[in-house]
N, C-alpha and C positions, 0 to 999 in steps of 0.2 A: 213817889214825888221825886225822890233822888234818882230813880231809873229815867223818868220823863226828862229830867234836865239834863243828863248824859246824852240822851238821843238828840235833843235840840242842839246841843254844843257840837256834835259830831256833823249834823247837817250844815251848821254854819262854817265848819272848818272845811268841808268838802267845797262849798261855794267859794270861799276865799281862794283855795288852791286852783280851781279851775279858772278863776279870773286871772290868776298869776300866769298860768300856763298859756293863755290866750294872748296875753301882753308879749311874753316871750316869742311866740311863734311869730306874732305880727312884726316885731322888731328884727326878727331873723329874715323874714321875707324881705323887708324893707332894705336890710344890708345886702342881701343877694341881688336884688334889683339894682341898688346902687353899683355893685362890682360889674354885673353884666352891662350896665349902661355906661361903663367909664370909657372915655374916648381913647382910640389907639394913639401911641405917640407918633408925633410927625417928625419925619427925617427931613433934614436940610437937604437942600440940592447937593448931589455927590454921594448921598449915604444909601439909596436904594440898590437892592440886589435883584435885578430882574433880566432875563435873556441872558444870563451868563455874567453879569457884572457884580462886583462886590459891594457889600456894606462896609461902613468904617468900622475899623476895630477899636477896641478898648482893653486896657489892661484889666485883668481879672480883680485886682484890688479895688477898682473903680466901681465894679459891678455888685457890690455887697448890699446896697440899699434899694428899697422899693418905695414907690410913692406916686404921686399923680404926675402926669406927663405934661410938660408946658412946651411951647414952641421954642426952639433953640436949645432945649436942655438935652443931655446925653442919656440914652436909654440905660436904665439900671438893671443890672442881672438879678433876677428874682431868685432868692435863696430858697424861699418857701411859698406856697400859696397863701393868699390873705385869708384870714379867719373870718367867720361869719360876722357881720355887722362892722367890718373894717374895709374901707374903701382902698383900693390900690392907688398908689401915688407913683406911677411910673414917670421917669425922667426922658426928655427927648434929648437926642445926640446934637450937640451944637454943629452948625454947617462947617464943612470942611473947608480949608483955605483954597482960595481960587488958584486953578492950575495945577493942583496936586493930583497925580495919576497913580494908578496901581498897575505893575506889570501883569501881563497875562501869559498864560502857557502857550496858547497858540493863537493866531490872529482870528478876529471875529468880525463880522460884517458891521455891526453896530455894538459899541461898547457903552452900555447905560451908564455906567459909573463914570465914564470920562464925560459924557453928556452932562451928567449931575453936577461933576466938578467944574464944568464950564457954566453952569447956571441953568441948565435947560432941564427942566421937569421931566420926569419919565412918562412915557405914554402908557396908557391903559393896556394891560396885556390881553390880547384877544384870546378866547377859549378856542382851541384847536382840537380837532378830532385826531384820534389815533390812526396811524397808517394802517395797521393790521388789525390788532385785536385790543386796542385802546391802551396799550402800554406806551410809556413816554419814549419818545424818538431819541436815540443816543445823539447827543451833541458833540460838537467839535471841542476836543480836549477833555471830554468827560471819560469816565472809566469804562464807559460802554462803547466808546467811539474809537475810530481808527488811530487817534493820537494818544494812545495811552501811555507811551513811553515819554518820559520827559527828556528835554534836551539836556545834554551832559553840562552845558554852561550854566544851568540853573541848579545843578546838584552839588552839595558840599562833599568833601573827601571823608573817608572814615564812616564810622558806625553811627547811623542816625536813629533816634527814637521819636516816634510821633504817637502820641496817646490822646485821642479825641473822646470827650465825653458828650453825650446828648441828653437833655433833661426837657421833658414835655411837661408844663404846668398848665393845669386846667382846674376851674372850679369843682368842688366836689359835687355840687348841685346846680343843675341848670333849670331855668325856668322856660317852659314850652313857649316857643315863638317869641322869646325875647333874647337880645344880643347878650353875648358874653365874650370875654377877652382871654385868650390862650397865649402862652409864651412858649417859644423853643430856644433853648439855649444850647449852643454849641461852643466847647470850650477845649482848647488845646493844652492839654496838661503836660506835654512832652518837651524836648529840648531842641526840636527841629520844626521848622515850618512845615505845615500840612498843605501840599498842593492839590489844586482841582477840587476842592471841597464842594459837594454837592448834597443839598438837603432836600429830602423828598417827603411829602406828607400826603397820606392817602386817608381823606375824610371818611369816616364811618358813614354807613346808611342812616338818614336821618339828622344829619348835621350838615349845614351849609355855610360855607365861607362867605362873609359879606365883603370883607376887605383884608389886606394884610400890609404890614409895614416891615421890611420893604415889600414892594409888589411882587407877587409870585408870578412865575410862568404856569399857565394852567393848561392840563390836557384833560378834555372833558370836565364833568362837574365835580369830580372829587379827587383828581390828582393835581397837586402843587408841586413846584420845585423852586429852589434857589441855588444858584451857582455862584461860588466864592472861589475866586482864583487861588487866593493864598491866605491862610490863617496862621499868622506868626505864632511862635512859641510862647506859652503863657498868657495868650489872649483869648477872648471869647466873642461870640456873635450872638445877638438876641433878635428873634423874628417874633413879631407880633402879629396875632390873627384875631379878627372879630368874626365869631360865628354865632350861629342861631340854630337851635334845636328845632326840628319839624316833626318829631314824633314824641308821643307821650309816655310810652312805656319802655322799660328795660334800661340797661346801662349802655353807655356809649364808650367805646375804646378808641381813643384818638392817639394814633401811632405816627411817629416820624422816624426816618431812617436817614443815616448820614454816610456818605461814601467819600473816600479822598484818596490821594496819591502821595506816596513818599518814595524817596530814592536815595541812593548813595552812589558815589563813584570812587573808583581807584585809578590813579595814574601809573602806567607801567611803561617801561623803556624796552623797546624791542631790541635784542641782541641776535647777531647771527654768527656763531662759530663756524670757521671752515677749516677743513683739514687738507693739508698738502703734504704729498709723500715725495721723498727723494731717495733713489735706490742707485748706488754706485757698485758696480761689480768689478772684481778683480780675478782673471787678467782682463783688460780693457778691450782687447781685440777680439773678444766675444768667441774664442776658441780655446779650448782646453782638452788636453790629451787625456784619454781613457785611463781611469785609475789615478788620475790627478785630482787635486782639490781646486775649487773656486770659492770666492769670498763676495758675499753681498753686504755692503754697508747701508743700513736703512736709518733714515731720519724722518721724523714726522713733526710738521710745524702747524700751529693753529694761526691762521692768517685772518681770522675774523676779528670781531669786537666782543665776543662774548666766550665764556668758558665753556669747554667741551668735556663732559663728564663720561666716565667709563668708556674711555677710548680702548679699542681693541685693534691691535696690528697683527694681521694674519699673513703668513707666508705659506704658500702652497707650491710644493715642488713636483716637477713631472716625474714619472716612474724612473728615469734614467739617472736621477740624482738622489743622494742620500745624505742625511744631515750627519755631522760628524759625531753625534751622541750614539749613532747606530739605532736609535729609537723611532720606530715607524708606526704610524697609525694607518688606518684604513685609506685615508684620502691623501696621505703624505703631507700633511699640513701642520703648522706650529703657530702657536698664538701667544702674544705678549700683552697683558692688559696694563693700562695706565689709567690711574684713578682719575686725574684731571688735569687738563692741559689749558692753562690760562690764554689770554688773547697775547698774540706775539711770542708765545713760549714754544721752544724747539727741544725736542727730545731725540737724542742720538742712541740708538740702541746697540746692543753688542754685536760685533760682526756675526753674520750667518754664514758659516762654513760648510760647504756641502762636497761630496766626493761623486765624481763622474763614473758611474758603474755601468752605464750603457752607452753605446755610441749613437750618433745621430743628433737631431735637433732636440734640445731640452730647454725648459723654461722654469722661471721662478716668477710667481704672481703674487704680488703683495698688496693688500687692501688694508685701509685704515676707516674704521667705523666708529660711530657714537650715536647714542640716542639723542644727542642735541644737534646732530648735524645731518642734513639731507644728503643722500648719495650723490656723489659726483665722480663719476669715472675719470674724468679728465685730470683731476687733482688728487683724488683719494685712491688711486689705484695705478700701479706701476707693473708692468711685465718685462722681464729682462730674460733674453734668449742666449742660449749658450749652444755652440755647435761642438758636440764631444767627437773628436776625431781619434781615430784609432788604427794602428797598423794591423794588417792581417797578412798571414801567409797561407798559400795555397800550394800544395806539394803533390806531385803525381810521380809514381816509380813505374817505369815501364820496362819489360823484358820478354823474352820467349816463354811461352807456356809450355813448350816441349823441346828438348834437345836430346841428342844422343851422346852417349859417352866419349869422352875425349874430344869433344867439339867445343867451339868457342861460342859463348853467348854473350851478346852486347845488352848492357842495361843503361838507362837513362833516368836521371831524377831531374823533374823540371820544378822550378820555384817562380812564384809571381805574387805580387802584393794588390789584392783586390781592395784593401782598405782606403782610409782617407788621410793617413800619416805615414811617414817613411818608417820602413822596419829597419832597425839599426842592430849590429851585431849579431848577424844571423849565422849560426852554425848549423851545419849538416853532418850527420854520422851515418855511415853505411856498414853494417856488419856482414861480413861474408860468411857462408856456410863452409864447413870444414872439408866438404867433399870437392870444393872447387878451388881453382888457383888463379889468383889476379895476374892477368896476362902482364899488364904494365901499369905503373903509377900514373894517373892522369894529371895533366897540368893543373897547378894550384892546389893540389891535394897533398895531404899527408897519409901515410900508411903504417899503421902499427901491426908488425907481423905477429906480436904475441897475443894481442886481442883480435886480430883479423879485421881491423877497423880502418876505413877510409874516412878522411875528415876534411871537410871544407869550411872556411871562413869568409863571410862576405860582410863587409862593413856596413853597407846600406842598399836596400831595395826600395825605390821610390814607388808610390801608388801608380798604377797603370803602366809600369814600366814592362817592356818586352819580357816574356818568360825566359829565365835563365836555365839552360840545360846542363847538367853535370853527368858526363858519360864514363863508363869504364866497361871493361871486358874480362870475363872469367872463363876459363877452360874448365869444362865439366869433367867430373871424375867418373866413379862408378855410377852404377844404376841406383838412383835415389830421387828423394823429392828435395832438390836443391832449394834452399830458403835464404833469401837476402832481408835483413830489417833495415829500415831506415828511419830517422827522426830528425826534426828540425826545431831549433829554438832561436829566440830573439827577445830584444828588450820590448817589453810591454805587448807581447804577443802570446798566444796560447801555444803550447808545444803541440807538434804534430808528429804521428806515427804512421807508418805503412810498411807493407811487406810484399814480397814477391816470391812465389813458389814456381820453380820450374821442374818439371817432370823429367828428369834425366833417364832416357830409356836406353836399353842395349839395342844394337843394330847388328843383324846378320851381315857378315862379310864373307861370301862364299867365292872362293878363287877357283877358277875352271882352267885346268892345263891339259892339252892334248898332245901327246908325243907317240911317235912311230918307232916300231922296235928295228926296222930296217929302212935305210934311207933309199936303196936301189932294189928294185924287184923286177925280175924277169917276167915275160908273159907266161901265164899259166903258174906262175909262183904265188905264194901266200905271204902275208905279213899281218901283224896285229897292231891296232891303234889303242893306245892306253889312255883313259879318261880319267884325270884325278881331280876329286872335289874336296876343298878344305875351307872350313868355316874360321876365318881369322876374326870374326865379330865377337861381340859380347852377348849375343842373343842368337838362340837356334833358329836355323832356317827351316821353314815348314813347308810341305807340300813341293818338293823340288821335282821338276820335270826335265829330264835330259832327252834330248833329241839329236840325231845325227844325219848329215847330208853327205853321200858318197858320189865320187865322179862315176861316170856311166860305164868306165871299164873295170870297176870293182863289183864283186859279188860277195855278199856277206855269208859266211859259212857258219858263224857262231858268234854269241854275245856272252860275257861273263861279268860277275859283280853285281852288286846292288841287291835290292830286296828281292824275295822270291817271286817269280813270274816271268812271263815269257815276253820277249821283245816283239813287237809288231810293227807292220808297216803302215804308214799313214801318208798316202800320196808317195812322194818321192823321199819321205823322211823315215828314219828308222825310230821308232819310240820305245824308250826304255820303260820299264815298270815305275810307277810314281813312288818317290822316296818320301816317306811320311815326314821325317825331320832330321836335321843335321845339327848336332849341339855345337856350341862354341869350342873351337879348338880340335873339333872332330875332322876326321878325313874319311873319305871313301873313294875307291878305284873301281872304274868300270873297263871293260874291253870289248873291242869289235875285230873279230878275225875276218879278213877279206882275201879273196883270191882275185889276181890280175887275169882278166879274160881277153883283152886285146891291147895292142900297143899305144893306142891313142885314148886319151891324151898322154903325152910324155909324162906329165906330171899329174900322179893321180892324187886327189886330195880327200881329206876327211874332215868336214866341217861340223863342229858339236855347239849345241845351243843349250842354255840353262835358264830357267824360270823357276822363281818360287814366290810366296806370299808377299815378300817385302821387295821384291824385284819385279817391277811391272814391265820393263823392257828386256828382252833376252840379252843374257851375256854369251858372247861367242869366242870360241878358239878354234884353231884349225892346224892340221898337220899335213904333210904330202910326201911323197915318195916319187922316186925317179923310175919309170917304166922302161925296160930294155927288152930286146928280143934276143934269144939264144938260138944256136943251130941245132940243139938237141931238145927234145921236149922233156925235159926234166922238171920235176917240181922241188922247189926249194922250200923246206919247211922253216918254221922259225927257230 
């Protein structure tokens, strides 16, 4: 009995619980139908955002409440979705004051917001097809369009922060083929206005948009977009949609995307530093004597309106100039850094002193450079030219290459200046060899017998001047190589040296003397002609050839003297044997014995000729006797 009672009570409890659950589900369905059927908030004229116009903004603090929407009320920000059985109570935004407009990023053909502000209701947005693949067409002023960069006059200075939040609020449960309300809340939580805000809503498959507030720009059946030109900092924008599900199974993901633009600007002042060089050289006539110094005074000025940092002044010298520090690098240049040169500031550098070490045209090129200054050769580069002049001496010593002993040799020293500056205080010294003797001291010269030196002093020799000869004569001594040394010196000229060697040779000087033993000879008488050879020279005579020609009334009976050999006839001449040599100071005697054969000619002659290697023309001497006739035929001997 007890068990039966418990079973009956259990069935009763199950029936009671089933009735309660049915009532709860019916109540929940009624509430969902009431939320889905709630009317969209109506925007007053000027609040719609369609085709690029803005909806009216409201502070975030005013968007915290939810409730039913009534005409003329401000749309409330939905903090959370309505719970089951609770009807949403959205508020409608009051109408904007007449004539109030919102600035746009770029001009548009029709500004819906302006039309609404003027009391003109927005026209329904036509559904347009995608130009290519159904994607939204980039609009002017959007992030996808050509005017993505904001005008600088609309951008604030300094760092800007834009923080946008987007919240899509939709019922957790939708009733098939019944309308429901969805909210998209875009809020700017940053400190800077957001420009070019675009909200894009892509409806999922199975969900259809009936209407929206503000009206959306449609691309196809599922793409909706709203453009908001500016969303101020701390404000939000609420978009209401009325949708209807058209499929019965599965969940629907309703997604919205927000893009915007933000920017910042900085104001900069453009400065242009300019460098100007001044180079003054000393001497100012652009000429300097070799081995003398020149000076360059360098100054650099910033003639611009901005600072020039890391200025480098570089001076490059040509090879003929040397800095007085005697330190040279490969390109013979020197640098001076200047950390900074302010506008209008002038920096005078220490003078650059250089030494002219080579003649000719030389130069100093000065440049000023900075990482802040564009190169400008006209003002930041200066070239100064120097003509380094130098005196030069050209000296030549001329004289005979060969002379004989005890003869006079003439010498000449010639001086000229082929340089570009006068040669001053020129001194010329000529040292004579000991085997010679100066014939006479030349005009303008001094002679030191102890050192055997001739000296000339010339005050100045101008460039291109006619060569100056300095002449002197020396009598040669014995056989030797006679040597003369000459040197010249002057101010700023290189010393020159030269020498001349004269080969002093001995000369054979053979004297020929012919004498007769008797001056008068009778016919048929005999006499002897004596031939004496003596070498008065300093060199032996070689290959001596003696010949004689006698008058036709003489008959040679004998010859004597000379080397061994027999005299012979050669034509009408009597030829003596060849004498190999006759040394200096040596003497040789030859003889010819003749017989007078007839009285005519009355004067009988003996002509003797001498030739040797150093005598190309014959030396001649002659002797004669008077021929007489006697009454008796007697022969008179010598």
